[in-house]
C-alpha positions as CSV (number, residue, x, y, z in Angstrom):
1,M,4.8,-25.8,35.5
2,L,6.9,-22.7,35.2
3,K,8.2,-23.8,31.8
4,K,4.7,-24.5,30.6
5,F,3.5,-21.1,31.8
6,L,6.4,-19.3,30.0
7,F,5.8,-21.3,26.9
8,T,2.1,-20.3,26.9
9,I,3.0,-16.7,27.4
10,V,5.4,-16.8,24.5
11,C,2.8,-18.4,22.2
12,A,0.2,-15.9,23.2
13,L,2.6,-13.0,22.5
14,F,3.6,-14.6,19.1
15,F,-0.1,-14.9,18.3
16,I,-0.9,-11.3,19.2
17,A,2.2,-10.1,17.2
18,S,1.0,-12.1,14.2
19,I,-2.4,-10.5,14.4
20,N,-0.9,-7.1,14.6
21,A,1.3,-7.8,11.6
22,Q,-1.7,-8.9,9.6
23,N,-3.6,-5.8,10.7
24,S,-0.8,-3.4,9.7
25,D,-0.9,-4.1,6.0
26,T,-0.8,-1.0,3.7
27,A,-2.0,-1.2,0.1
28,M,-1.0,0.7,-2.9
29,I,-3.3,0.6,-6.0
30,L,-1.8,1.2,-9.5
31,P,-3.8,2.3,-12.5
32,F,-4.9,-0.9,-14.3
33,E,-3.4,-1.7,-17.7
34,N,-5.4,-1.1,-20.9
35,A,-5.1,-4.4,-22.8
36,S,-7.6,-3.4,-25.4
37,G,-5.2,-1.3,-27.5
38,K,-8.0,1.4,-27.7
39,T,-6.6,4.6,-26.2
40,E,-10.1,6.2,-25.8
41,F,-10.6,3.7,-22.9
42,N,-7.4,4.7,-21.0
43,W,-9.5,6.6,-18.5
44,V,-10.8,3.2,-17.2
45,G,-7.4,2.2,-15.8
46,E,-7.1,5.5,-13.8
47,S,-10.6,5.1,-12.5
48,F,-9.7,1.7,-10.9
49,A,-6.8,3.3,-9.0
50,D,-9.1,6.1,-7.9
51,A,-12.1,4.0,-6.9
52,L,-10.2,1.1,-5.2
53,S,-8.1,3.4,-3.1
54,D,-11.3,4.6,-1.6
55,L,-13.3,1.3,-1.5
56,L,-10.5,-0.7,0.2
57,K,-10.4,1.6,3.3
58,V,-11.5,-0.8,6.1
59,P,-10.3,-0.8,9.8
60,N,-7.6,-3.5,9.3
61,L,-6.1,-2.1,6.1
62,N,-4.3,1.1,5.5
63,V,-4.6,2.5,1.9
64,I,-2.3,4.9,0.1
65,T,-4.6,7.3,-1.6
66,N,-4.5,7.8,-5.3
67,Q,-3.2,11.3,-4.9
68,E,-0.4,10.2,-2.7
69,R,0.6,7.5,-5.1
70,K,0.9,10.1,-7.8
71,I,3.1,12.2,-5.5
72,I,5.4,9.2,-4.9
73,Q,5.6,8.6,-8.7
74,Q,6.6,12.2,-9.3
75,R,9.2,12.1,-6.5
76,L,10.8,9.1,-8.1
77,R,10.5,10.6,-11.5
78,V,8.2,7.9,-12.8
79,P,5.9,9.5,-15.5
80,L,2.2,9.5,-14.6
81,T,1.3,9.0,-18.2
82,I,3.2,5.6,-18.5
83,L,2.2,2.4,-16.7
84,P,5.2,1.4,-14.6
85,S,6.7,-2.1,-15.0
86,L,6.3,-4.7,-12.2
87,A,9.8,-3.9,-10.9
88,T,9.2,-0.2,-10.9
89,S,5.8,-0.7,-9.3
90,L,7.4,-2.7,-6.4
91,K,9.9,0.2,-6.0
92,L,7.0,2.7,-5.8
93,A,5.2,0.5,-3.2
94,R,8.4,0.1,-1.1
95,D,9.0,3.9,-1.2
96,G,5.4,4.3,0.0
97,R,6.0,1.7,2.7
98,A,3.2,-0.5,1.2
99,T,3.1,-4.2,2.0
100,L,0.5,-5.0,-0.7
101,L,0.4,-3.9,-4.3
102,I,-2.9,-4.1,-6.2
103,A,-2.4,-4.3,-10.0
104,G,-4.6,-5.4,-12.9
105,K,-5.5,-5.1,-16.5
106,Y,-8.7,-4.8,-18.5
107,N,-10.0,-5.4,-22.0
108,I,-12.9,-3.5,-23.6
109,Q,-15.2,-5.1,-26.2
110,P,-16.8,-2.1,-28.0
111,A,-20.6,-1.9,-28.4
112,Q,-21.9,-3.8,-31.4
113,G,-25.5,-3.2,-32.6
114,E,-27.7,-3.7,-29.5
115,T,-24.9,-5.2,-27.5
116,A,-23.5,-2.8,-24.9
117,A,-19.7,-2.3,-24.6
118,K,-18.2,-4.9,-22.2
119,V,-15.3,-4.7,-19.8
120,T,-13.3,-7.7,-18.6
121,V,-11.0,-7.1,-15.6
122,T,-8.3,-9.2,-14.1
123,A,-6.6,-8.1,-10.8
124,K,-3.8,-9.5,-8.7
125,I,-2.6,-8.9,-5.1
126,I,1.2,-8.8,-4.7
127,R,3.0,-9.2,-1.4
128,V,5.6,-6.4,-1.7
129,N,8.3,-7.6,0.7
130,E,8.3,-11.2,-0.7
131,G,7.8,-10.0,-4.3
132,R,5.2,-12.7,-4.9
133,F,1.5,-13.0,-5.6
134,L,-0.9,-13.6,-2.7
135,S,-1.7,-17.3,-2.5
136,E,-4.5,-19.4,-0.8
137,E,-4.4,-22.9,0.7
138,F,-6.4,-25.4,-1.5
139,E,-6.2,-29.1,-0.5
140,G,-3.1,-28.4,1.4
141,K,-1.3,-26.6,-1.5
142,P,-0.7,-22.9,-2.1
143,V,-2.8,-21.7,-5.1
144,T,-2.7,-18.3,-6.7
145,R,-6.0,-17.2,-8.1
146,D,-6.6,-14.1,-10.3
147,I,-9.6,-11.9,-9.6
148,R,-11.6,-11.9,-12.8
149,I,-14.9,-10.1,-13.4
150,D,-16.7,-8.9,-16.6
151,D,-19.8,-6.8,-17.1
152,A,-21.2,-4.0,-19.2
153,L,-18.9,-1.0,-19.3
154,G,-21.8,1.1,-18.1
155,N,-21.7,-0.9,-14.9
156,L,-18.0,0.0,-14.3
157,Q,-18.5,1.2,-10.7
158,T,-20.3,-2.1,-9.9
159,V,-17.3,-4.0,-11.3
160,Q,-15.0,-1.9,-9.1
161,G,-17.1,-2.7,-6.1
162,E,-17.0,-6.4,-6.9
163,I,-13.2,-6.3,-7.4
164,A,-12.8,-4.5,-4.0
165,Y,-15.0,-7.1,-2.2
166,V,-13.0,-10.0,-3.6
167,I,-9.7,-8.4,-2.7
168,L,-10.9,-7.8,0.9
169,Y,-12.3,-11.4,1.1
170,Q,-9.0,-12.9,-0.1
171,L,-7.2,-10.8,2.6
172,F,-9.5,-11.3,5.5
173,K,-11.7,-14.3,4.8
174,S,-14.2,-14.9,7.6
175,T,-13.1,-11.8,9.6
176,L,-14.5,-9.5,6.9
177,T,-17.4,-7.6,8.4
178,T,-18.4,-5.5,5.3
179,S,-20.8,-7.2,2.9
180,R,-20.5,-7.4,-0.8
181,N,-23.7,-5.4,-1.2
182,D,-22.4,-2.6,1.0
183,I,-19.2,-2.2,-1.0
184,V,-21.0,-2.3,-4.3
185,Q,-23.5,0.3,-3.1
186,S,-20.6,2.5,-1.9
187,A,-18.9,2.1,-5.3
188,N,-22.0,3.4,-7.2
189,K,-22.1,6.8,-5.5
190,V,-21.5,8.7,-8.7
191,P,-23.6,8.6,-11.8
192,A,-21.7,6.6,-14.4
193,R,-21.5,9.3,-17.1
194,A,-20.4,11.9,-14.6
195,F,-17.7,9.6,-13.3
196,E,-16.4,8.9,-16.8
197,A,-16.2,12.7,-17.6
198,Y,-14.5,13.4,-14.3
199,I,-11.8,10.7,-14.9
200,K,-11.3,11.9,-18.4
201,G,-10.8,15.4,-17.0
202,L,-8.1,14.1,-14.6
203,L,-6.3,12.4,-17.4
204,T,-6.2,15.5,-19.6
205,G,-3.0,17.4,-18.9
206,E,-3.2,21.0,-17.7
207,A,-1.4,22.0,-21.0
208,D,-4.8,21.3,-22.6
209,A,-6.7,23.3,-20.0
210,Q,-9.8,24.0,-22.1
211,T,-10.4,20.3,-22.7
212,R,-9.8,19.5,-19.0
213,E,-12.2,22.3,-18.1
214,N,-14.9,21.0,-20.4
215,F,-14.7,17.4,-19.1
216,L,-14.9,18.6,-15.4
217,K,-17.8,21.0,-16.1
218,N,-19.7,18.2,-18.0
219,A,-19.1,15.9,-14.9
220,M,-20.7,18.5,-12.7
221,R,-23.6,19.1,-15.0
222,I,-24.4,15.4,-15.4
223,Y,-24.0,14.9,-11.7
224,A,-26.5,17.7,-10.9
225,D,-29.0,16.5,-13.5
226,D,-29.0,12.8,-12.6
227,E,-32.1,11.6,-10.7
228,K,-29.8,10.0,-8.0
229,T,-27.9,13.2,-7.3
230,K,-30.3,15.8,-8.6
231,G,-29.4,19.4,-7.5
232,M,-26.2,18.3,-5.8
233,T,-22.6,19.3,-6.4
234,Y,-19.9,16.8,-7.5
235,P,-17.3,17.8,-4.9
236,E,-14.3,16.2,-6.6
237,A,-15.0,17.9,-9.9
238,A,-15.6,21.3,-8.3
239,L,-12.3,21.0,-6.4
240,E,-10.4,20.2,-9.6
241,L,-12.0,23.1,-11.4
242,G,-11.1,25.4,-8.5
243,H,-7.4,24.4,-8.8
244,L,-7.5,24.6,-12.6
245,F,-8.6,28.3,-12.5
246,L,-6.3,29.1,-9.5
247,N,-3.3,27.9,-11.6
248,Q,-4.5,30.2,-14.4
249,R,-4.8,33.1,-11.8
250,K,-8.6,33.4,-12.6
251,F,-9.4,34.1,-9.0
252,A,-13.1,34.8,-9.3
253,E,-13.7,31.5,-11.2
254,A,-11.5,29.6,-8.7
255,V,-13.5,31.0,-5.7
256,N,-16.7,30.1,-7.4
257,Y,-15.8,26.5,-7.8
258,F,-14.0,26.1,-4.5
259,S,-17.2,27.6,-2.8
260,Q,-19.4,24.9,-4.4
261,V,-17.6,22.1,-2.5
262,P,-20.1,21.0,0.2
263,A,-19.0,21.4,3.8
264,A,-19.9,17.7,4.4
265,S,-17.3,16.4,1.8
266,S,-13.8,15.4,2.6
267,Q,-12.6,18.0,0.0
268,Y,-14.1,20.9,2.0
269,A,-11.0,21.8,4.1
270,E,-8.8,22.0,1.0
271,S,-11.2,24.2,-0.9
272,A,-11.8,26.5,2.0
273,F,-8.1,26.9,2.5
274,Y,-7.5,28.0,-1.1
275,I,-10.4,30.4,-0.9
276,G,-8.7,32.0,2.1
277,L,-5.4,32.1,0.2
278,I,-7.1,33.9,-2.7
279,Y,-8.8,36.5,-0.5
280,W,-5.4,37.1,1.1
281,Q,-3.7,37.7,-2.2
282,Q,-6.5,40.2,-3.0
283,Q,-5.9,41.9,0.3
284,N,-9.3,41.0,1.6
285,Y,-7.8,40.3,5.0
286,E,-11.0,40.0,7.1
287,Q,-12.6,37.7,4.6
288,A,-9.5,35.5,4.4
289,L,-9.3,35.2,8.2
290,G,-13.0,34.5,8.4
291,V,-12.7,31.5,6.0
292,L,-9.5,30.1,7.5
293,R,-9.9,30.5,11.2
294,P,-12.3,27.5,11.5
295,L,-9.8,25.3,9.7
296,A,-6.7,26.0,11.8
297,D,-7.2,23.7,14.8
298,D,-8.9,21.0,12.6
299,L,-6.0,20.8,10.1
300,K,-3.1,21.5,12.4
301,L,-0.8,22.1,9.5
302,T,2.2,24.3,9.7
303,S,1.3,25.9,6.4
304,V,-2.2,26.8,7.6
305,Y,-0.9,28.4,10.8
306,N,1.8,30.3,8.9
307,T,-0.7,31.6,6.4
308,L,-3.2,32.7,9.0
309,G,-0.5,34.4,11.0
310,A,0.9,36.2,8.0
311,I,-2.6,37.4,7.0
312,A,-3.3,38.7,10.5
313,V,0.0,40.5,10.7
314,Q,-0.5,41.9,7.2
315,A,-4.0,43.1,8.3
316,S,-2.4,44.8,11.3
317,R,0.2,46.6,9.2
318,A,-2.5,47.7,6.7
319,E,-4.8,49.1,9.4
320,K,-3.8,52.8,9.8
321,K,-7.0,54.3,11.3
322,N,-8.1,51.9,14.1
323,K,-5.3,51.1,16.5
324,G,-7.5,48.7,18.4
325,N,-8.1,46.6,15.3
326,S,-4.4,46.7,14.4
327,D,-3.4,45.5,17.9
328,K,-6.0,42.8,17.9
329,W,-4.8,41.4,14.5
330,M,-1.2,41.6,15.6
331,L,-1.8,39.5,18.7
332,E,-3.8,37.0,16.7
333,G,-1.0,36.8,14.1
334,L,1.6,36.2,16.8
335,E,-0.4,33.3,18.3
336,F,-0.7,31.6,14.9
337,L,2.9,32.2,13.9
338,K,4.2,30.9,17.2
339,K,2.3,27.6,16.6
340,A,3.7,27.4,13.1
341,A,7.3,28.2,14.2
342,E,7.2,25.6,17.0
343,S,5.6,22.9,14.9
344,S,8.5,22.3,12.6
345,D,12.3,22.9,12.9
346,T,12.6,23.0,9.1
347,E,9.8,25.6,8.5
348,T,12.0,28.7,8.0
349,N,9.3,30.8,6.5
350,A,7.2,30.5,9.7
351,K,10.3,31.4,11.8
352,F,11.0,34.4,9.6
353,N,7.4,35.6,9.8
354,Y,7.3,35.0,13.6
355,G,10.5,37.0,14.0
356,L,9.2,39.9,11.9
357,A,5.9,39.9,13.9
358,L,7.8,39.9,17.2
359,Y,9.9,42.8,16.0
360,L,6.9,44.8,15.0
361,H,5.3,44.0,18.4
362,G,8.5,45.2,20.2
363,D,9.6,41.8,21.5
364,Y,13.2,42.2,20.3
365,T,15.0,39.5,22.3
366,D,12.6,36.8,21.2
367,A,12.6,38.1,17.6
368,A,16.4,37.7,17.4
369,K,16.1,34.0,18.3
370,Q,13.9,33.4,15.3
371,F,16.2,34.9,12.7
372,R,19.2,32.8,13.7
373,P,17.9,29.4,12.5
374,V,16.6,31.1,9.3
375,L,20.2,32.3,8.5
376,A,21.6,28.9,9.4
377,S,19.4,27.4,6.7
378,N,20.2,30.2,4.2
379,P,23.4,32.2,4.9
380,R,22.7,34.5,1.9
381,D,19.3,35.7,3.2
382,G,19.8,39.5,3.1
383,E,16.4,40.4,4.6
384,S,17.0,38.2,7.6
385,Y,20.4,39.8,8.2
386,F,18.8,43.2,8.0
387,L,16.0,42.3,10.4
388,L,18.4,40.7,12.9
389,A,20.7,43.7,12.8
390,K,17.7,46.1,13.5
391,T,16.5,43.8,16.3
392,L,20.0,43.6,17.9
393,E,20.3,47.4,17.7
394,R,17.2,47.7,19.8
395,T,18.7,45.5,22.5
396,G,22.0,47.2,22.4
397,D,23.9,44.1,21.2
398,A,27.3,45.0,19.8
399,T,27.1,42.3,17.1
400,A,24.4,44.3,15.3
401,A,27.0,46.1,13.1
402,E,28.4,42.7,11.9
403,F,25.0,41.5,10.7
404,D,24.3,44.9,9.2
405,N,27.4,44.5,7.1
406,Q,26.1,41.1,5.9
407,A,22.8,42.7,5.0
408,R,24.6,45.3,2.8
409,R,26.5,42.5,1.1
410,F,23.4,40.5,0.1
411,L,20.9,43.3,-0.5
412,T,22.7,44.9,-3.5
413,D,20.1,44.3,-6.2
414,G,18.2,47.4,-7.1
415,N,19.9,49.3,-4.3
416,R,17.7,47.3,-1.9
417,Y,19.7,47.9,1.3
418,A,19.6,51.7,0.9
419,K,15.9,51.8,0.3
420,L,15.1,49.6,3.3
421,A,17.5,51.7,5.6
422,T,15.8,54.9,4.4
423,D,12.3,53.5,5.1
424,W,13.3,52.1,8.5
425,S,14.7,55.5,9.5
426,A,11.3,57.0,8.7
427,G,9.4,54.3,10.6
428,K,8.2,52.5,7.5
429,T,8.5,48.7,7.9
430,D,6.3,47.6,5.0
431,G,9.3,47.1,2.7
432,I,9.8,43.5,3.9
433,A,7.0,41.1,3.0
434,L,5.8,38.2,5.1
435,R,6.7,34.8,3.5
436,V,3.9,32.5,2.5
437,E,4.3,29.7,-0.1
438,Q,1.2,28.1,-1.7
439,P,1.2,24.6,0.0
440,A,1.4,21.5,-2.1
441,R,-1.8,19.6,-2.4
442,K,-0.1,16.6,-0.7
443,D,-0.4,18.5,2.6
444,F,-4.2,17.9,2.4
445,V,-3.6,14.2,1.5
446,S,-1.5,13.8,4.6
447,V,-4.4,15.4,6.7
448,V,-6.8,12.7,5.5
449,L,-4.3,10.0,6.3
450,T,-3.6,11.4,9.7
451,K,-7.3,11.6,10.4
452,K,-7.8,8.0,9.4
453,Q,-4.8,6.7,11.4
454,S,-5.8,8.7,14.5
455,T,-9.3,7.3,14.4
456,V,-7.8,3.8,14.9
457,T,-6.1,4.8,18.2
458,Q,-8.8,6.9,19.7
459,T,-10.0,6.9,23.3
460,P,-12.1,3.8,24.1
461,V,-15.6,4.3,22.9
462,S,-17.3,3.5,26.2
463,E,-15.4,6.3,28.0
464,T,-16.1,8.8,25.2
465,D,-19.8,7.8,25.0
466,K,-20.1,8.2,28.8
467,L,-18.8,11.8,28.7
468,L,-20.9,12.6,25.7
469,A,-24.0,11.3,27.5
470,E,-23.2,13.4,30.5
471,A,-22.8,16.5,28.3
472,Q,-26.1,15.7,26.5
473,T,-27.9,15.4,29.9
474,F,-26.6,18.8,30.9
475,F,-27.6,20.3,27.5
476,K,-31.2,19.0,27.9
477,K,-31.4,20.6,31.3
478,G,-30.3,23.9,29.9
479,S,-26.9,23.7,31.8
480,D,-24.8,24.8,28.8
481,D,-21.7,25.8,30.7
482,E,-21.5,22.4,32.4
483,A,-22.1,20.7,29.0
484,M,-19.3,22.7,27.3
485,A,-16.8,21.9,30.1
486,I,-17.4,18.2,29.5
487,L,-17.1,18.6,25.7
488,R,-13.8,20.3,26.1
489,K,-12.5,17.2,28.0
490,V,-13.8,15.0,25.2
491,L,-12.0,17.1,22.5
492,V,-8.7,17.0,24.4
493,S,-8.6,13.2,24.3
494,E,-10.5,12.8,21.0
495,P,-10.2,15.9,18.9
496,M,-12.1,14.2,16.0
497,S,-15.3,13.6,17.9
498,A,-18.0,14.6,15.4
499,Q,-20.7,14.1,18.1
500,A,-18.9,16.6,20.4
501,Y,-18.8,19.2,17.7
502,L,-22.5,18.6,16.9
503,L,-23.5,19.2,20.5
504,L,-21.2,22.4,20.6
505,G,-23.0,23.6,17.5
506,Q,-26.4,23.1,19.2
507,I,-25.3,25.0,22.3
508,H,-23.9,27.9,20.3
509,L,-27.2,28.0,18.3
510,R,-29.3,28.1,21.5
511,R,-27.1,31.0,22.7
512,G,-27.8,32.9,19.5
513,D,-24.2,32.7,18.2
514,S,-24.9,31.4,14.7
515,D,-21.4,32.0,13.4
516,Q,-19.9,29.7,16.1
517,A,-22.7,27.3,15.5
518,V,-21.9,27.1,11.8
519,S,-18.2,26.6,12.5
520,S,-18.9,23.7,15.0
521,L,-21.5,22.0,12.8
522,K,-19.2,22.1,9.7
523,T,-16.4,20.6,11.8
524,A,-18.8,17.9,12.9
525,L,-19.5,17.1,9.3
526,F,-15.8,17.2,8.4
527,W,-15.3,14.3,10.7
528,D,-18.6,12.5,10.0
529,N,-20.7,13.6,7.1
530,R,-23.4,11.1,8.0
531,L,-24.6,13.3,10.9
532,I,-28.1,14.2,9.6
533,E,-28.8,16.5,12.5
534,A,-25.8,18.8,11.5
535,H,-27.1,18.9,7.9
536,I,-30.6,19.9,9.1
537,L,-29.4,22.6,11.5
538,L,-27.1,24.1,8.9
539,G,-30.0,24.2,6.5
540,R,-32.2,26.0,9.0
541,I,-29.4,28.5,9.8
542,Y,-29.0,29.4,6.1
543,I,-32.7,29.8,5.7
544,Q,-32.7,32.3,8.5
545,R,-29.9,34.1,6.7
546,N,-32.0,33.9,3.5
547,D,-29.1,32.0,1.8
548,C,-31.4,29.7,-0.2
549,Q,-28.7,28.1,-2.3
550,S,-26.7,26.9,0.8
551,A,-29.9,25.8,2.5
552,Q,-30.8,23.7,-0.6
553,T,-27.3,22.1,-0.5
554,Y,-27.8,21.0,3.1
555,F,-31.3,19.8,2.4
556,A,-30.0,17.7,-0.5
557,S,-27.2,16.1,1.6
558,A,-29.6,15.4,4.5
559,S,-32.2,13.9,2.1
560,A,-29.5,11.6,0.7
561,I,-29.0,10.2,4.2
562,D,-32.7,9.7,5.1
563,A,-35.3,11.2,2.7
564,E,-38.2,10.0,5.0
565,N,-36.9,11.7,8.1
566,Q,-39.6,14.1,9.4
567,E,-37.2,16.9,10.1
568,V,-35.7,16.5,6.6
569,L,-39.2,16.8,5.2
570,G,-39.8,19.9,7.3
571,L,-36.5,21.4,6.0
572,K,-37.7,20.6,2.5
573,R,-40.9,22.8,3.0
574,M,-38.8,25.6,4.4
575,V,-36.4,25.4,1.5
576,E,-39.3,25.5,-1.0
577,R,-40.6,28.6,0.7
578,C,-37.2,30.2,0.8
579,S,-36.6,29.6,-2.9
580,T,-39.8,31.3,-3.9
581,K,-39.0,34.6,-2.1
């Protein structure tokens, strides 16, 4: 009996391990190969990589985003303009820890007379570790079947949806809970001509910036004019235009396009961050902090904390008239920089900034601790030697002279040491700047992946729902403090609870704090952009502020969720009256 019992346990564990192994697959999608020989249709191949990396995101399958795949290619020095061989593709997949590789090719039959252009697509699923194509059992034998679909080129997004469904069906068979119709509908979210212009813009190198700009602007115009998306912003195109102008240092244009990215879109956090960065570069410190503060705890990126801290400290240094404001910003900067410095052992810029801020605040002993790892990373860092020497002088440490000598040694260019020493003697500390590097866009890719993976391991739904129901009950009774106490508990265990942020926004709004309400409601939409209540409330807030354009944006996004909703129709009437003022 004991042997049978142990055997049963082993079998059960093996079965569970097998299921977990199946559920842990990670897919990488390559651009499909253009077999037509017509270079004007190269954009189609990239569009497959872009669309499938989004459409294949289901609970049991991790997907490497198209942007992350490009980063892997660049790291391995595989040109983005050349389709990699199968061997190279498998190398990319292994580097990205993918277990599945999706590859394919397509042929284009151009339009002839009244016959529309036609696309024929063939796709394959490759098991990376085994280096073989995915096979199915047919009459007791393994059979490899290509995925082949053809349709009019104008129906490209439908074709991509069909391909995605067949891939998921081959992987999960009867356990697949998403229907073909749902996936095809999801694929057709962008008007076809706008989608084509956007992909062509992505494929145009930044060396030909004007052509890239024209494609992306056309994509936005077509998107806004189409009946399906009328009056709405194409967020992906707006984000790319923002980066295009930022790289050209055309800051006003960059802010304009970054600002057009809707708060409900997954691109919002990235666009808002770069707006804050631009304001900081223009020394608009309060505006920069206002934009970036709501993002800090959502993104939890070292680069965001470091940037916020540097901005706050710089604002403190620049404030010469109001000591109260200067002290307030210094304390805020210290808080952010501490988070940045403690979040990564390798982030020396954050440690340098935290050390400088501690010195300015008079915390000399703690400041010295920050400069030592910076110098361990770069033994030729003259500014860090200088600051460490000045810090140790304040504490009476005899080694200060030794570090001062090192500062003299490495700060020779432009008589830099002498200028800093003169300024420091006069009480001027502005000569050493805080260190902030523009973060790579891959940081924001990692945020999306982290958000997705965290969602899988969240607190059991029943427990969370119970707490949210309790908070909702207190809210309805007008007991806001009790409701907020429960919501804090929810956010400790499940910091991505969109419903919790929605209720927080409603509480702040009832208390008359519209700024906090906007922050909470936008955070709710960051985690779940299908929350129609958040769209409606934000629309009403912006109408009260007489910001008709923002109100129109939130009405459009709410209408896209449920155009017949009575509160949406009420918001429509308010927007119409707002726009006629």
